[in-house]
C-alpha positions, 0 to 999 in steps of 0.5 A: 500500500502506498504511503501518503506523501507529505505536503511541502510543509511536511503535514500530510494531505487532507483526505478528500470528501466523499463524492456525491451520488445521484439517485434515479427518481421518476417524474412523479417522485420529483413532483412529490418532493416538490410538493413536500418542499412547498408544504415545508415552505408554507409551514415556515421551513426551508428545506432542500430535496436532499434534506427531504431524502435524508429525512426519509432515509432516517425514518425508514431506518426504523422499519422492519425489512418486511415493511421495507420490502413491501414498500419497495415492491409497491414502487414503480420502476425508476428507469 
């Protein structure tokens, strides 16, 4: 394994941040995200689409594998 080369000052180079990944969503799912954003805006909250997706992931983390599989099977294909 190659060792990290130090910078000119002798300090090691900082680690690169992880790359952002894209998620394939249907037009209906994008529309639903926008509806959720609008509802949040009307409630006085400013949220981004990525924040809504992260909230959904956090909420789904508490579901059982069987419940997740049932929800997955109910989804329309994204591609």
